[in-house]
N, C-alpha and C positions, 0 to 999 in steps of 0.2 A: 061657554066655550069649553070644549073637552080637552083635557091634557092627559097624555099617555103617562101611565104610572111608572115610578122607579122606586127602588128601596135603598138607594145610595144618597144620603143627605149631604155628603161632602162635595159632590160634583154633579150638579143638576143638569142632565143632558136631555130632559124631557122636551118633546117637540109639541108646540101648540097646534091645535086643529080647529077648524071652523065648525066641525060637527061630524056626525057619522057618515062615512062614505057608503052610499047605497046603490050607486049606479054601476052596472057592469062596464068594465073598460072596453072600449072599441078595439083595443089591441088584441083582445082575446079572439075576435072574429078574424083578424088579420093573420093569426097563426095558422089557420086552416088545418087544425088537427095535428099540428106539429107536436112532437113529444118534448121539445125543448121548453123548459119552464123558465121564463125570463122574469117572472114576478117575484117581488120581495115582500116579506111580511114586516110589520113594525117590530116584531120580536127578533128579526135578523139583525145582529149587531156586530160591531167590531170593537174589541177592547181598546181603550185609550192607552193603557200602559201594558206593554207586552213583556216586560222583564219578569221572568218567573218568580224571582224573589219577592218583588213588590206585589205581584198578583197573589202569591201565597200569604203574604202579610195581611193583605186586605181580607182574604177569605178567613184567615185565622182570627181576625178581629170581629168576625161575625157580619161583615158587610159584603155586598156584591160588588165585584170590580166594575168601575165605571166604564161605560161603552157608548158608542154612537150608533144610531140607526143607520143601516145601510141605505144608500140612495138607490133609486130604480123604480120602475113602474109597479103599481099596485093593481090587484085584480078588481077592486072596487074603487070608484072615484066619487068625489063630492060634487063636482060641477057637471052640468049638462053641456057638453061641448057645442051643441047646436045653438045654444043661447048665450054662450060665454063671450065676454069681451075682455081682452087683455091689453095691458100697456107695458111698454119697455122704456127705460130711461137710463142714460149713461151720465155719470157725474164725476166731477173732479178732473184731475190731469189725464192726458192721453196715455195710452198704454197699448203695446202690440196685442192684438187679439180681441179688441172691442167689437169690431165688425164680425169676427168669427162667432162670438157669443150671440150677437143679434141674429145672425144667420141660422145658427143651430136651434135657437129658441123658436124662431118663426117656422122653420121647416118641420120641427117636431110637433108644434101646435097644429099646423096645417095638415100635414100628411098622416101623422099617427092618430091624432084625435079629431080631426075634422073641424077645428076652430077656424072661423072665417073672418072674425073681427079682431084684428091685431093692430094696435096703434103705437107708433113711435112718438115719444114726447121729446120735442126739440129743445136743445140747449139746457140739459140738466133740469134741476128743480124749477128753474125759471119758467119752463114750459107749462107748469101747472098754474102759474100766476097770471090772471087776466091782463094786468097792466103791461106786461111785456109783449103781448099780442103775437106770440110765436105760433106758427101753424102746427097742426098735428099731422104726422106723416102716416099714411096707411101702409102697412107692411104686408107683403105677400111673397111667395116664392119667386115671382117674376122680378121683383125689385131688390131682392137680397142675394140672388143666385151667384153674383160675381164679387160681392163686397169683401169677401175674405182676401181678395188679392190687393186690397187697398189698405193703407194705414189710416189711423185716426178713427173717427166714429161718424157714420152717416147721419147720426142724430145730433151730432155736436155735443157740447158739454158746457158746464159753467161751474164756478166755485162760489162758495158763500151760502149761508143759510137762507131759507125762504120760510114764509109763514106756514106753519103746519096745518092750522085750521083751514086756511085757504086751499092748501094742497089737497086735503081730504074732501073739501067741498067740490073740487074739480073731479076727483075720482067718483064721487056720488053722481054728479051731473052726467058724466060719461058712462055711468053704470058699469064701471070696471069691476071685474071679479077677481082678477089676479094682476098684481103689480110686480113686475120684475125690475129690480134695481141693480145696476151694475156700477160698483164704486168701491172706494176704500173706507178708511176709518170714519171720515166725516159722513159718508153715505150710511154706514152702519148705525151711527148715532141718529141720523135723520130717520132711518127706517124704524128704529126703536120708538121714536116719538110719533111717527105716523101710525105705527101699530097700536100705541097707547090710545091715540085719538080714535082710531077705528073701533077699538074694543069699547071705549067709553060710549061711542055712538051706537054700539051693538050692530055694526055692519058686517056683512059677509064678504069681506075683501081679504084675500090672501096676499101677504107681502113676502116675497122670496128675493133674497139677495145673492147675487153672484159676486163674490169678493174680488176686488181689483186692486192690486198694488204691485207695481214693477219692482219694488224693494223686497218683496216676499216676506213682509214683516207682520202678517196677520196672525193673531194669537189663535192657537189650536188648529192651524191649517199648515200642513207641512210643505205645500207648494201652491203658488198662485200663478195664474196665467200671465204671460208676458215676460216672466222671469227667464225662461229658457232662451227666448229671443234676445233679451237684454245681455245675457252672458255671451251668447253667440256673437253679437255685434261688438261687444266690448273686447273680445279677443282680437278682432281686427284692429281696434285702436291700439291694443298692446303691441301687436306685430309692427304697426307703423311707428310707434314710439321707440320700440327697440331698434329698428333699422336706422331711424334718425339718430339715436344716441350712439350706435356703433359706428356711424359714418364719420364722426368727428372726434378728435382727442378730447377727453373729459366731457363728452356729450351726455346730456341728461334729457330723458323723456319724462314729462310730468303729465299724468292723465287724471282728470276728475270725472268720476262716475256718479250715478244716482245712489241714494242711500242716506236719507235724512237722519234716521235714528238707528238704522240697522245696516251692517256692512256685508250682507249676503252676496250682492252682485260683485263687489270688489274682491271678496275672498274667493268666491267660486271662479270668477274669471282668471284670477291668479293661478289657480290650479289647472284651469283649462288651457292656459297659454303660459308656460312657466319661464317667462322672460322677465319677471318682475323681481326687483330686489328689496323694495320697501312697500308695505301695504299699510295704509292708515284708515282706520274705520272708527265710527263713533263709540263703539263699545270698549275700545282699548286706548288708554291714555298714552300720550307721548310728549316728550319735551323737545325743544329746538336746540337749546344751548346745553353745554356741559359734556362730561365724558361719555355718557350714554345717549346724548341728544341726537336727533336726526341729522343735524348739520355736521357733527363730528363723524358720525357713522358714514354719512354720504362722502365726506372727504376721504375717509379710509377706503371706501369702495372704489373711488376714482383712482386712488393711488395704486390699488391692486389690479383693476381691470380696465381702467380708462373710459368706462361708460357706466351709466346707471339708469334704471327705470323705476319711477315712483308712481304708485297707484293709490288714489285716495277717494273715499266716499265723501259726498258733499257735506255730510254732517260731522265729519271728523274735525278735531281741533277747535271746537267752538269756544273753549276756555280762553283762547287768545283774544277774544272779543268781549270779555265780560264787562269791560269799562264802557262799552258802547250802548247806545239806547236800544231797547228791545222794541221791535216793530212786528206787526201781525198782518197776514194776508187776509183776503176776504173770507176765507174759510175758518179764520181764527187760529191758524197755525203760525208759530213764530217764524219770522223771516230769517233764514240762515244767512250768516255773513259768508262771503265768498272765500273759502279756505284755499281754493286753487290759486287765485290771483295773489292772495296774501303770502302763500308759501313760495310762489314764483319770485316775488319781490325779496323775500327773506333769503332765499338761496342765492339770488344774484348779488345782493348786498354783501353776504358773507364771503363769497369768493372774490368779489371786487376788492374787498379789504385785504385779501391775501394776494392780490395781483394775479389771480388765476383766471384765464379765459375759459368760460364754460358755455358752450353753445347749448342753450336750453330751449326745447320745443314743448310748448304747452298745448294740450289737446283736451277739449271738452265736447264729447259727442252726445251729451245727455239728451237734448231735444230732438236730435236726429233719431236716436234710438227709440224714444217714446212714440214717435209718429210713424214708425215703419210698420209694414205688414208683419204678421206673426210668421215664424218659421214653421216647418212641418210638424215638429213635436208639439209646439203650442197650438197649432191648428187642431190636431187630434185631441189635445187636452181640453180645448175650448168646446169641441163637439160633445165630449162627455159632460162637461159642466152645464152647458145650455140645455141639453136633453134631460138631464137629471133634474134641473130646475123646473122644467115643464112637468115632469112626472110628480114632483112634490106639490106644485101648485094645484094641479088638476085633482090631486087626492085630497085637497082641502087643508094641507099643512100651511103653516104661516109663522111669521116671526123667526125665520131661520135662514141660514146660508147653506149653500152647497160647498162642502169642504172636501179636502183630500187628506186622509190620515191613514197611516200604516198601509199604504198602497191600495186603499179603497176610497171610493167616493161616498161621503156620508152626510147626514143631516146634523148641523150644529146650531144650537139656539143662538139667536142674535145677542141676548144678554151675556152669553158666556164669552163672547169675543170682542164686543164693542168697547172701545175705550182702552183696550189692552194692546200690547205690542210684543211680537216675537223678536228676539235679538240673538246675535252670534254669542255663543257661550265661550268665554276666555279659556275655559278648561276643556272644551268640547273637541271632537275629532276634526271638525272643519278648520278651526283656528290653529290647532296644534299642527295640522298638516301644512297650513300656510307658513307657519314659522319654520318647519322643516324645509319647505320648498324654497323659501327666500333666504333663510339663514340670518334674518335681520335681528333676532334676539329682542331683548327688552330695549325700548327707546325712552325709558324713564330713569332719571337719576335717583338712586336710592339714598 
């Protein structure tokens, strides 16, 4: 297996390849003599760190600044499209844009490269395991043309690990050349194990991951699909909560959004619809009782303005459940305790003890958001992701994801991002602006 060289040992961004790409891309013929050069070379890169001072420090230390390969079509490809078979699988929780990704992959394979054997694996990794007896779906432009208008995934999904050896056995039996995996952190970990098994068996199968997380928490990826739609719909929930809170004396709107370990949706939605007074996210600690505690600050807010809106991410405040038993879901993730209902009860009890009537409206739009169709911005974003995934796979690249970094679509090695997580920085611009917009200050007793 050929690996593209790099001279920076501190951050390995090399992309694995199945071998030398020798076949002229059919896209060349489609250009019909156009002077527009759409092709990228592996030497076309985007710096990971754009701060001039840090770039200069790296160069002065005798190293080359780390960079990612630019995504896009290559002049030479590895697979013969006329003989290539591809498979797509969607894994984990639902997310706006899954059907958009499927659609863009299929259309690019079919129309740009002439691939005619494209298969959808049903219900996540279960679809590779014979005992589940899930049918394979043949994918073509005719049966994906309208799916971007629907939420969910036409392939379905599932959670939980499946036997890797059996999965690769299935890929061999189907004679798959490229496997497109659409999923989050668990899928990245599974992709890494599948790639290891493929390499050990010396198979020529490319594994390309299109990263999916509505929480926007994938390491070394500045934006993931579905996030824009989630923020868009979340603002509607904030509008409703604000109107409900305003409509009654001492009214409170309490909204729980997605965000297991990262509060990007809650923080961004707050800035998109600035009617929020308190934002609670996993990265920032808060107390309930005491001078600076949420309940005291909430009481002060009601005294001043007669209404309040609280926005929280699902992973916030898990310290309040430390005495409870830890449970895990089928994917091995810790089951979060419901901070929304917990906080609702705490707020109601606090004001009942003070003989204050507080009309509290609790809103949890999480599953509605996850299953909705992507908005226009995410639809365009998914189009880029899906098509660049095809370009990478056809060129023989493998063990990589299509990422978005410094306003460019790039190739990111799976090992560089699997098992890691991006979080809101307490000192970063996003959170500092949230503090300015809400005026909540610190909710921790010093």
